[in-house]
N, C-alpha and C positions, 0 to 999 in steps of 0.2 A: 437494438441495443443503444444506450445511452452512452455517451463518451465524455469523459472529464479530463482536462489536461492542466497540469500545474508544473512550475519549473522555479527552480531557485539556484543561486550560486552559493557555493559553500567554500569558505578558506581553507581548502586542503586538496591535498592530490587526491586523483580518483582512486587509486590502490587504498587508501586510507578510507575514504567514504565508503567504498564498495563493502569492504571488511566489516563495517558496521551494519550495512544494509542486507548483507546475507545471513546474517544471526536473525533470523526470522523470529524466534521467540522473544528476543528482546524488543519487538515491537509493542509489546504490552506494556513497556516502559515509556515509550514514544508518544502515545497518544491516548488520551484520557478515556475514548470510547471502547477502547480494546479491553476488555475484562480478562480475557486468558488466552493464551496461545497452546495447544497441547501438540508435541511433536509425535509424529504417528510413525516415523522411518521412512526411508525412502523417498526423502524430499517432500512428504506429506505432513500437513498441519491441520489441526482442527481449530478454528478461530471461534471466540465468543465475544459478539460486540452488542453494546448496548447503544441505540442510535434511534432517532427520532421517535422516542418512547417505547421503543420495541427491542426485545432481545432476537438477536440473529445468530445463528450457528452455521458455519459451512466448512466445509473441507477443501483445501486447495493443495494444488501440487506446483512445485518450481517445475516450469517447463524449459527454461533456459537460464542457466548461470554462467556468465563469460566474463570472468573477471578482468579489469576494472569496468568492463563497457556495458553488461546487460544483465539485470537481474528481471526473469518475467515468471507469472504464475497463471494458473487457471483453476477455477473452481472445480471441484468433482462432485458436489452436493450442496444444498440449500441454495442461497441466492447465485445466480449463474453470472459469473464476473471473471474479467480476465484482466491484467495489468502488466505493466512493464515500466521499470526504472531504466532511463538510458543515462550515462556518465559520459562526460567528454571534458577534456581540459578546456580551462578557460582563463587566460590569464595565470594568476597565482593560485588558482582554485579548481573547482569543479562544477559545471554545471550538470544541475541532476533535473531531468524531465521526467515526469510520472503520466502516462497515460492509462487510465481505466475505464473499462467498459463493462456494464452490467446491463442485466436485463430482470424485470419482475414479471410473472405470467399474470397475477392477479391485476386485471385492469384499474380497478378502484383503488387498492392498494399502490398501485404504479404511479398514478397521477399524484396522490399525497405525497409518496416518497420523492419521485422526481422535483417537486417544489423544495423539498427539504435537503436533497442529498448533494444535489452541486454545491451549496454552500457549505454544507457539514464536510463533504470529502475536501473540499479547498481548505477549509480551516484544520482538519485533522492532517493534511499532508504538509501544510506549514508548519503546524506542531511537531510533525515528524521530522522534518527536516531541520527546525531549530533545535529540536533535543538532541538530534545526531551531531549538527555542528557544537553544540555544547559538549560533547563527549569528545569532540575531537581535541 
């Protein structure tokens, strides 16, 4: 599995940051490649993403939600992925660290995607945290 990490410090307490991150369906407002997020119930969501010139659909389940420290998920279908936001107080704000792991089974597609995904995920992660910060 490929691993991508990104972190930023937001000017708000962890509780406020976590409250926005746990509203998964709002991520559609935080990042341009996310086209739609359908709540399926039971902490499950269907994501529709347009990235690297392709449409991607996958279902994820929240695997850990421990306010205000951790929000984690894992895919149930589509592109195999799992991720985790870790939040911790930092000065007057919150350090938010994202770890995202993914795997694509098609070797040819994987090579093309790997070249594009790291900068894309970093850009999207930055965009998400900037838009979360703007809502704070």
